[in-house]
C-alpha positions in Angstrom: 0.0 0.0 0.0 1.3 3.5 -0.9 2.1 5.9 1.9 -1.0 7.4 3.3 -1.4 11.0 4.3 -2.9 9.7 7.5 0.5 8.4 8.5 2.1 11.8 8.7 3.0 13.0 12.2 0.3 14.9 14.0 2.5 17.9 14.6 2.0 19.0 11.0 -1.7 19.4 11.3 -3.3 22.8 11.8 -3.3 24.1 15.4 -0.9 21.4 16.6 2.9 22.0 16.2 5.8 20.3 18.0 5.0 21.3 21.6 1.3 20.2 21.4 2.2 17.0 19.5 4.3 15.9 22.5 1.3 16.5 24.8 -0.9 14.5 22.4 1.3 11.5 22.8 -0.2 11.1 26.3 -3.5 10.4 24.5 -1.8 7.9 22.2 -2.0 10.3 19.3 1.2 10.3 17.2 -0.1 10.5 13.6 -3.0 12.0 11.7 -4.7 8.6 11.7 -4.4 8.4 15.5 -6.2 11.7 15.8 -9.0 10.6 13.4 -9.6 7.5 15.4 -9.5 9.3 18.7 -13.3 9.2 19.0 -15.5 11.1 21.5 -16.4 9.5 24.8 -19.6 11.3 25.3 -22.4 12.9 23.3 -25.0 15.4 24.6 -28.1 16.1 22.7 -29.1 19.8 22.8 -32.7 18.7 23.6 -31.4 17.4 26.9 -29.5 20.5 27.8 -31.9 22.8 29.7 -31.9 26.6 29.7 -30.5 27.6 33.0 -33.6 29.5 34.0 -35.7 26.3 33.8 -33.5 24.3 36.1 -35.2 23.5 39.4 -34.0 22.1 42.7 -34.3 18.3 42.8 -33.5 17.9 39.1 -30.6 16.0 37.6 -29.7 18.5 34.9 -27.3 19.2 32.1 -26.5 22.8 31.2 -24.2 24.9 29.1 -23.0 28.3 30.1 -20.1 30.8 30.3 -18.3 31.3 33.5 -19.0 34.9 34.7 -17.3 34.7 38.1 -15.5 32.1 40.2 -13.8 31.6 43.5 -13.1 29.4 46.5 -15.5 29.4 49.5 -14.1 28.2 52.8 -16.4 26.5 55.4 -16.2 26.3 59.2 -15.2 22.7 59.0 -12.2 23.5 56.9 -13.7 22.2 53.6 -12.9 24.4 50.6 -15.5 24.6 47.9 -14.8 25.8 44.3 -17.7 27.7 42.8 -18.3 29.1 39.4 -21.3 31.2 38.3 -22.3 30.1 34.7 -24.7 32.0 32.5 -26.6 31.4 29.3 -29.1 33.6 27.5 -31.9 32.7 29.9 -30.1 33.2 33.3 -27.4 32.0 35.6 -26.7 29.3 38.2 -23.9 28.5 40.6 -21.9 25.3 40.0 -20.3 24.0 43.2 -17.4 21.5 43.6 -16.9 20.7 47.4 -13.4 19.7 48.2 -11.9 20.5 44.8 -10.3 23.9 45.3 -7.6 23.0 42.6 -10.3 23.7 40.0 -9.6 27.4 40.6 -6.5 26.9 38.5 -8.2 25.0 35.7 -11.4 26.9 35.1 -11.2 30.5 33.9 -13.7 33.3 33.5 -15.1 33.2 30.0 -14.8 29.4 29.7 -17.9 27.7 28.3 -18.8 24.8 30.5 -21.0 21.8 30.0 -22.1 20.6 33.5 -24.2 17.6 34.5 -25.3 16.8 38.1 -28.0 17.1 40.8 -29.5 20.5 41.6 -29.6 21.5 45.3 -30.6 24.5 47.3 -28.0 26.3 49.3 -28.2 30.1 49.3 -30.0 29.7 46.0 -29.9 27.0 43.3 -26.6 25.1 42.9 -25.7 22.4 40.5 -23.1 19.9 41.8 -21.5 18.5 38.7 -20.6 14.8 38.6 -18.9 15.6 35.3 -18.0 18.8 33.5 -16.3 19.8 30.2 -14.7 23.0 29.1 -16.3 23.3 25.6 -14.4 26.5 24.6 -12.2 29.2 26.0 -12.6 32.9 25.0 -9.7 34.2 23.0 -8.0 30.8 22.6 -8.0 27.9 20.1 -11.3 26.6 21.2 -13.2 29.8 20.6 -14.3 28.8 17.1 -15.9 25.6 18.3 -19.5 26.6 18.4 -21.2 23.5 17.0 -25.0 23.5 17.5 -25.3 27.3 17.9 -26.7 30.0 15.6 -23.5 32.0 16.2 -20.8 32.5 18.8 -22.7 32.7 22.1 -26.0 32.3 20.4 -28.9 30.0 21.3 -28.7 26.2 20.9 -30.2 24.8 17.8 -32.7 22.0 18.3 -31.1 18.6 17.6 -27.5 19.8 18.0 -25.1 17.2 19.4 -22.2 18.2 21.6 -19.2 15.9 21.5 -16.7 15.4 24.4 -13.3 13.7 23.7 -11.0 11.8 26.1 -8.6 14.6 27.2 -5.7 15.3 29.6 -4.6 18.5 31.4 -1.9 19.2 28.8 -4.5 18.9 26.0 -7.8 20.1 27.4 -11.2 19.5 25.8 -11.4 23.0 24.3 -8.0 22.5 22.6 -8.9 19.1 21.2 -12.2 20.4 19.9 -10.4 23.2 18.2 -7.9 20.8 16.5 -10.8 18.7 15.2 -12.6 21.8 14.0 -9.6 22.8 11.8 -8.6 19.3 10.5 -11.6 17.0 10.4 -12.7 17.7 6.8 -9.1 17.0 5.5 -8.8 13.9 7.7 -12.0 12.5 6.4 -11.0 13.2 2.8 -8.1 10.8 3.2 -10.3 7.8 4.3 -11.7 6.6 1.0 -8.3 5.1 0.0 -8.7 2.8 3.0 -12.2 1.5 2.3 -12.0 -2.3 1.8 -15.7 -3.2 1.8 -17.7 -3.0 -1.4 -21.0 -1.1 -1.6 -22.7 -4.4 -1.9 -21.1 -5.8 1.2 -21.8 -2.7 3.3 -25.4 -2.9 2.2 -25.8 -6.5 3.2 -24.1 -5.8 6.6 -26.1 -2.7 7.2 -22.9 -0.6 7.8 -22.0 2.9 6.6 -18.8 3.5 4.6 -15.7 4.2 6.7 -15.6 7.9 5.9 -19.3 8.3 6.8 -18.8 6.2 9.9 -16.0 8.5 11.2 -18.0 11.6 10.2 -21.0 10.3 12.3 -18.7 9.8 15.3 -17.0 13.2 15.2 -19.8 15.3 13.7 -23.1 13.5 14.3 -26.4 14.9 13.0 -28.5 12.9 15.4 -28.3 10.8 18.6 -28.2 7.6 16.6 -25.3 8.6 14.4 -22.5 7.8 16.9 -23.7 4.2 17.5 -23.9 3.5 13.7 -20.4 4.9 13.3 -19.1 2.8 16.2 -20.6 -0.4 14.8 -18.6 0.1 11.6 -15.3 0.6 13.4 -16.2 -2.4 15.7 -16.9 -4.5 12.6 -13.5 -3.6 11.1 -11.7 -4.7 14.3 -13.6 -7.9 14.5 -13.3 -8.6 10.8 -9.6 -8.4 10.5 -9.2 -10.5 13.7 -11.5 -13.1 12.1 -9.7 -12.8 8.7 -6.4 -13.6 10.3 -7.9 -16.6 12.0 -9.6 -17.8 8.8 -6.3 -17.6 6.9 -4.6 -19.6 9.6 -7.4 -22.2 9.6 -7.1 -22.5 5.8 -3.3 -22.7 5.9 -3.5 -25.5 8.5 -6.0 -27.5 6.4 -4.1 -27.0 3.2 -0.5 -27.6 4.3 -1.1 -30.0 7.1 -4.0 -32.4 6.1 -5.4 -34.3 9.0 -5.7 -38.0 9.9 -8.9 -39.8 8.9 -9.7 -41.8 12.0 -11.7 -44.9 11.6 -14.3 -45.7 14.2 -14.7 -49.4 15.1 -16.3 -49.2 18.5 -13.9 -51.9 19.8 -12.9 -49.5 22.6 -15.7 -46.9 22.6 -18.6 -49.4 23.2 -17.1 -51.2 26.2 -16.6 -47.8 28.0 -20.1 -46.8 27.2 -21.5 -50.1 28.6 -19.5 -49.8 31.9 -20.4 -46.2 32.7 -22.6 -46.1 35.8 -24.5 -43.1 34.3 -25.7 -41.8 31.0 -23.8 -39.1 29.1 -25.6 -35.7 29.4 -27.1 -34.4 26.2 -24.3 -31.7 26.0 -21.6 -34.4 26.3 -23.3 -36.5 23.5 -23.6 -33.4 21.3 -19.9 -32.4 21.8 -18.7 -35.9 21.2 -20.6 -36.0 17.8 -18.8 -32.7 16.9 -15.4 -34.1 17.9 -16.0 -37.4 16.1 -17.2 -35.7 13.0 -13.9 -33.7 12.9 -11.7 -36.7 13.6 -13.2 -38.8 10.9 -13.4 -36.1 8.3 -9.8 -36.3 7.1 -9.2 -32.6 8.0 -7.2 -31.7 11.1 -9.4 -30.9 14.1 -8.7 -27.7 15.9 -11.4 -27.4 18.5 -11.9 -25.5 21.7 -14.0 -27.2 24.3 -15.2 -25.1 27.2 -17.4 -26.3 30.0 -18.3 -25.5 33.6 -16.6 -27.1 36.5 -17.9 -30.6 36.8 -19.4 -30.7 33.3 -17.5 -33.8 32.3 -14.7 -32.6 30.0 -12.3 -35.3 31.0 -14.7 -38.0 30.0 -15.3 -36.4 26.6 -11.6 -36.2 26.1 -11.2 -39.9 27.0 -13.8 -40.9 24.4 -11.8 -38.9 21.8 -8.6 -40.7 22.9 -10.4 -44.0 22.4 -11.3 -43.1 18.8 -7.6 -42.3 18.1 -6.6 -45.6 19.7 -9.1 -47.6 17.6 -7.2 -46.3 14.5 -3.8 -47.2 16.0 -2.8 -43.6 17.0 -1.5 -42.2 20.3 -3.0 -39.4 22.3 -1.2 -36.9 24.6 -3.0 -35.0 27.4 -1.0 -32.0 28.8 -2.0 -30.5 32.1 -0.6 -27.4 33.9 0.4 -29.0 37.2 1.9 -32.3 38.2 -0.9 -33.0 40.6 -3.6 -32.4 37.9 -1.6 -34.6 35.5 -1.5 -37.4 38.2 -5.2 -37.0 38.8 -5.9 -37.4 35.1 -3.6 -40.4 35.0 -5.4 -42.1 37.9 -8.9 -41.3 36.4 -8.0 -42.6 33.0 -6.4 -45.7 34.5 -9.5 -46.4 36.6 -11.9 -46.1 33.6 -9.6 -48.3 31.5 -9.6 -51.0 34.2 -13.3 -50.8 34.8 -14.0 -51.2 31.0 -11.4 -54.0 30.6 -9.7 -52.1 27.8 -6.3 -53.1 26.5 -4.6 -49.7 26.6 -1.4 -48.5 28.2 -1.2 -45.1 29.8 2.1 -43.4 30.5 2.7 -40.6 33.0 5.5 -38.0 32.2 6.3 -35.2 34.6 9.3 -33.2 35.5 9.9 -34.7 38.9 10.1 -38.3 37.8 13.2 -40.3 38.6 15.6 -40.7 35.6 15.0 -44.4 35.3 11.2 -43.9 35.3 11.5 -41.1 32.7 13.6 -43.3 30.4 11.1 -46.0 30.7 8.2 -43.7 29.9 10.0 -42.2 26.9 10.8 -45.7 25.5 7.2 -46.7 25.8 6.0 -43.6 23.9 8.5 -44.1 21.1 8.8 -47.9 21.0 6.7 -50.6 19.4 4.1 -51.4 20.4 4.0 -47.9 21.9 1.9 -46.7 24.8 -1.6 -45.5 23.6 -1.9 -42.5 25.9 0.6 -40.0 27.4 -0.5 -37.8 30.3 1.9 -35.2 31.6 2.9 -31.6 32.1 5.4 -29.4 30.3 7.6 -32.4 30.4 5.7 -33.6 27.3 7.3 -30.9 25.2 10.8 -31.1 26.5 13.7 -32.2 24.3 13.9 -36.0 23.8 10.2 -36.7 23.9 9.2 -38.7 20.8 5.9 -40.3 19.8 5.7 -43.3 17.6 2.3 -42.3 16.1 0.8 -39.3 17.8 -2.7 -38.6 16.5 -4.4 -36.4 19.1 -3.2 -33.6 21.4 -5.4 -32.5 24.2 -4.4 -29.4 26.3 -6.3 -29.1 29.6 -6.8 -25.7 31.3 -5.4 -24.2 28.1 -5.3 -20.7 29.4 -2.4 -21.8 31.7 -0.2 -22.3 28.8 1.3 -19.7 26.4 0.6 -19.9 22.7 3.9 -21.5 21.9 3.8 -24.0 24.7 0.3 -25.1 23.7 1.4 -25.9 20.2 4.9 -27.3 20.8 3.5 -30.8 20.9 2.0 -30.4 17.5 5.0 -28.7 16.0 7.3 -31.4 17.2 5.7 -34.1 15.2 7.1 -35.3 11.9 5.8 -33.7 8.7 2.7 -35.4 7.3 1.6 -36.6 10.7 0.2 -33.5 12.3 -2.2 -34.6 15.1 -5.7 -33.3 15.8 -5.9 -30.7 18.6 -8.5 -30.3 21.3 -8.0 -27.5 23.9 -10.1 -27.5 27.0 -11.0 -24.9 29.6 -13.0 -25.0 32.8 -13.3 -21.2 32.8 -16.5 -20.5 30.9 -16.4 -17.4 28.7 -19.2 -15.8 26.7 -19.7 -17.0 23.2 -18.8 -13.6 21.7 -15.5 -13.6 23.5 -14.8 -17.2 22.6 -15.3 -16.5 18.9 -13.1 -13.4 19.2 -10.2 -15.0 21.1 -10.4 -18.5 19.5 -11.8 -17.7 16.0 -9.2 -20.1 14.4 -10.8 -22.9 16.4 -14.2 -24.6 16.2 -16.1 -24.1 19.4 -17.8 -26.8 21.5 -19.6 -26.0 24.7 -20.6 -28.3 27.6 -23.4 -26.2 29.0 -25.1 -28.9 31.1 -24.0 -30.4 34.5 -24.6 -34.1 35.3 -27.9 -34.7 37.2 -27.8 -34.9 40.9 -24.9 -32.5 41.4 -25.6 -30.4 44.5 -24.8 -26.6 43.9 -22.3 -25.1 46.4 -24.0 -22.8 48.9 -22.5 -19.4 48.6 -22.7 -16.8 51.5 -21.7 -13.2 51.5 -20.5 -11.9 54.9 -19.0 -8.6 56.2 -15.6 -8.7 57.9 -17.3 -8.1 61.3 -18.9 -11.6 61.1 -15.5 -13.4 60.6 -15.9 -15.3 64.0 -19.2 -16.7 62.9 -17.6 -17.9 59.7 -14.8 -19.6 61.7 -17.5 -21.3 63.7 -19.0 -22.7 60.5 -15.5 -23.9 59.5 -15.1 -25.7 62.8 -18.4 -27.5 62.2 -17.2 -28.8 58.9 -13.8 -29.9 60.3 -15.6 -31.6 63.2 -17.5 -33.7 60.6 -14.1 -34.9 59.2 -14.2 -32.6 56.2 -11.5 -30.4 54.7 -11.3 -27.0 53.2 -9.6 -23.8 52.2 -9.2 -20.2 53.4 -8.0 -18.0 50.5 -6.3 -14.6 50.6 -5.5 -12.2 47.7 -1.8 -11.7 48.5 1.1 -13.7 49.9 2.4 -11.2 52.4 1.2 -8.1 54.2 2.2 -4.8 52.6 2.4 -1.2 53.8 0.6 -0.1 50.6 -2.6 -2.0 51.5 -4.5 -3.1 54.5 -5.3 -6.5 53.1 -4.9 -9.6 55.1 -2.3 -11.9 53.6 -1.8 -15.7 53.5 1.6 -15.9 55.2 0.7 -13.9 58.3 -2.8 -15.3 58.5 -1.5 -18.9 58.3 0.5 -18.2 61.5 -2.5 -16.7 63.3 -4.9 -19.4 62.2 -2.6 -22.3 63.0 -1.5 -20.9 66.4 -4.6 -19.1 67.7 -7.8 -20.2 65.8 -7.6 -23.8 64.7 -4.9 -25.0 67.1 -6.2 -28.6 67.1 -6.1 -28.9 63.3 -3.4 -29.6 60.8 -3.0 -26.4 58.8 -1.0 -26.1 55.6 0.2 -23.0 53.7 0.2 -22.8 49.9 1.1 -19.9 47.6 3.0 -19.2 44.4 6.3 -18.1 46.0 6.9 -21.5 47.7 9.4 -23.9 46.2 7.7 -26.4 43.8 8.6 -29.2 46.2 6.9 -27.5 49.1 3.8 -26.8 47.1 3.7 -30.4 46.0 4.1 -31.6 49.6 1.2 -29.5 50.8 -1.2 -30.5 48.0 -0.4 -34.2 48.4 -0.9 -33.9 52.2 -4.3 -32.3 51.6 -5.2 -34.9 49.0 -4.2 -37.8 51.3 -6.0 -36.3 54.3 -3.0 -35.5 56.5 -3.8 -31.7 56.2 -7.2 -30.5 57.3 -7.1 -26.9 56.2 -5.1 -25.1 53.5 -4.4 -21.4 53.9 -3.7 -20.2 50.3 -3.7 -17.6 47.6 -5.5 -18.0 44.3 -2.8 -20.6 43.3 -5.4 -23.3 44.3 -7.9 -22.2 41.6 -6.4 -25.0 39.4 -5.9 -27.8 41.9 -6.8 -31.4 42.3 -10.1 -33.2 42.9 -10.5 -33.7 46.7 -14.1 -35.0 47.2 -13.7 -34.5 51.0 -13.2 -30.7 50.6 -16.6 -29.1 51.6 -15.8 -25.5 52.5 -13.9 -22.5 51.2 -13.6 -19.0 52.8 -12.4 -16.2 50.5 -11.1 -13.2 52.3 -11.3 -9.8 50.6 -13.4 -11.4 47.9 -14.0 -8.0 46.3 -10.4 -8.2 45.1 -11.0 -11.2 42.9 -12.6 -11.3 39.4 -15.8 -13.2 39.0 -14.3 -16.0 36.8 -11.5 -16.4 39.3 -14.0 -16.7 42.2 -15.9 -19.3 40.2 -12.7 -21.3 39.7 -11.9 -21.1 43.4 -15.4 -22.2 44.3 -15.0 -25.2 42.0 -12.4 -26.7 44.3 -15.2 -27.7 46.8 -18.4 -29.6 46.4 -16.8 -32.3 44.3 -18.1 -35.1 46.6 -21.5 -36.2 47.9 -21.5 -34.0 50.9 -23.1 -30.4 50.8 -20.5 -27.7 50.4 -20.3 -24.0 51.2 -18.3 -21.0 49.9 -18.2 -17.9 52.2 -17.1 -14.6 50.7 -15.8 -12.1 53.3 -15.9 -8.7 51.7 -16.6 -5.0 52.0 -19.6 -4.7 49.6 -20.2 -1.6 47.6 -20.2 -0.3 44.0 -19.2 -2.6 41.1 -17.6 -5.0 43.6 -20.9 -5.4 45.4 -22.7 -6.0 42.1 -20.1 -8.7 41.1 -20.3 -10.5 44.4 -24.1 -10.6 44.5 -24.1 -12.0 41.0 -21.7 -14.7 42.1 -23.6 -15.4 45.3 -26.9 -15.9 43.4 -25.8 -18.4 40.8 -23.5 -21.4 40.3 -23.8 -21.2 36.5 -20.4 -20.4 35.1 -21.7 -19.1 31.8 -24.0 -16.6 33.5 -21.1 -15.6 35.7 -18.9 -15.1 32.6 -21.5 -12.9 30.9 -21.8 -10.8 34.1 -18.0 -10.5 34.3 -17.8 -9.4 30.7 -20.6 -6.8 31.2 -19.2 -5.4 34.4 -15.4 -5.5 33.7 -15.4 -5.2 29.9 -13.6 -7.5 27.4 -10.3 -7.5 29.2 -8.7 -10.8 30.0 -11.2 -12.7 32.1 -8.4 -15.2 33.1 -6.6 -12.5 35.1 -3.6 -12.0 32.8 -3.4 -11.5 29.0 -2.2 -14.5 27.2 1.1 -14.3 25.3 0.3 -13.7 21.7 -3.2 -12.5 22.1 -4.7 -9.2 21.0 -5.0 -6.2 23.3 -8.4 -4.9 24.3 -10.8 -4.1 21.5 -11.3 -0.3 21.3 -14.6 -0.1 19.5 -16.2 -3.6 19.7 -18.4 -4.2 22.8 -18.6 -8.0 23.2 -21.6 -7.6 25.6 -23.7 -6.4 22.7 -21.8 -7.1 19.5 -22.2 -10.9 19.2 -24.1 -10.5 16.0 -21.2 -8.4 14.6 -18.7 -11.2 15.6 -20.9 -13.8 13.8 -21.1 -11.6 10.7 -17.4 -10.8 10.7 -16.5 -14.5 11.1 -18.9 -15.5 8.3 -17.6 -13.0 5.8 -13.9 -13.7 6.6 -14.4 -17.4 6.1 -16.4 -16.9 3.0 -13.7 -14.7 1.5 -10.8 -17.0 2.4 -12.7 -20.1 1.1 -13.1 -18.3 -2.3 -9.8 -16.4 -2.5 -7.3 -17.7 0.1 -4.5 -15.6 -1.3 -6.6 -12.4 -1.4 -5.4 -12.1 -4.9 -8.6 -10.8 -6.5 -8.7 -7.1 -7.3 -11.7 -6.7 -5.0 -9.6 -7.8 -2.1 -6.5 -5.6 -2.9 -7.1 -3.1 -0.2 -8.0 -5.8 2.3 -4.7 -7.5 1.5 -2.7 -4.3 1.9 -4.4 -3.5 5.2 -3.7 -7.0 6.4 0.0 -6.7 5.5 0.5 -3.2 6.9 -1.7 -3.1 10.0 -2.2 -6.7 11.1 1.1 -8.4 10.2 2.1 -9.0 13.8 -1.3 -10.5 14.6 -1.0 -12.8 11.6 2.5 -13.9 12.6 1.3 -14.7 16.2 -1.7 -16.8 15.1 0.5 -18.8 12.7 2.6 -19.7 15.8 -0.5 -21.0 17.5 
């Protein structure tokens, strides 16, 4: 693609210059394009802006007026209140900011302010702004910005829309508005060269052209214009993400054809017949999807997500049996040695119960040298072991498989992109195995399609019948002793449990309780007659392993821990969990923690100790009222936004979406995915003239994203 005028440094635009361009960098604006895509954060319809004379006490009002006087008012209590009298053509009102005397330096006489807030009576009418914006400043760059007025200082026109941009002190609102006033038309004139959607495609999608979308965002004619403009920019984000993923899917299918597994039922039927229960409808549906992939002759790349206890391990085992029926091996990689050992024991038990002739090998980093050599020989030899279960040890140098056909990655978000795919990349050419990645952290469908668009999606959205939900209680810190009494009751019944803290050690920067200090207190003062263990991420691996094994074997009654236990082992005797400072944890993390208890037949309880208020209170009440991981994930996405719901962005994944809102844009995700796959299926090289701009944009703006997805 030829150099675009939008790539020129922002300092060369009107009303900017070198000094102001340095300040604009704090807003992430370095080029003309950055400025154009710096879209408003707020829109005010003139019809909602009241003439000052009509504002009454008790209202929640929005007004626009010039500052005619200002000052700081001290009170007897020592509180200093900044006040400004603002005036429009109808009258004046006092705006009052208690405890914000510093605004005296920011607001000047002659400034035009937009203020929004409740109206109270104190020596006359006062508006107490929750938010305010300096729209213009007399005699300065912002003076010409008079959108929606008959003339400077004139009355508001009906239907006028006031825009407010994200700003910083060095580049205040009135300056930004002035810069846009002088440059917007020129900026918009550069956009047609970047349009990649045909008129027909835009019509089918119901989206405006890119130039028109940006015009609607910066200079809207109506209250619906900004949302229509946002949808176009959101679609662009989602489309190029899906296009990259579609290209990777096509490349994988073309260059690395899959194995056509043959189903004989020699192993699958005996397992079915010996199960003491029926598969859930969700398990049966997901198995059909997996079997269709594995028998198609094309490589399976599937993402399986399901709630805690939904039966993912059993589904994975059935997939391994199909591979084994065709003479192929399977590898199951888990993030911890204990979880790998748990899978090894579970699979071994099911194989024995069904009388199957299969050999399972365990491979972990702490194995003795002789055991490791034996395991490696059985994976590479003939006849080789059918199933390998292990940790990162499966991708270490020296591991060879005789005929690997299926790779399963459990708790996939615990692995980096390269780690997840190392098993696949290490196999000889022409024998690339099918891939199934699994997660017990439910995420909304829209987010799953965005993060894992290169994979097909399967969802276990049904729990086995008879599973008793964990009782969840929300308690204030003042009721901690009552919570401890409940813990003693559970311990007296012979049960085990956890008390979880948000940090390892106390810090002068916070007043949070911490695992290390609380372990000492709980062991020596509260549960003196019980065996208490400490578990956190800073312990040596050998010590962590010792504590978890002690808990699993019953020699430890109570574990004091950090969130390191969210991916643990299955201890059916664990019936209680107490989470201190629960407001400091994300919803999905809380759900994973709660999933550590209630895995046996006895009723279980999870107690949240928290200061409840604001968004934290909303999150915790949602969590208290449901055990449905998918409902929790939807609430987490709605409250926190589309950040990384796993707590830390995965290596190789995209940063946050700027314009797409995954709480309401699932339809856009679907349409972007459908169009991307349709284009790649018809023109995988994007060689057609109609796709030239799309190809250029992919190469210039999304090259790093494409590179990372090709890795995995």
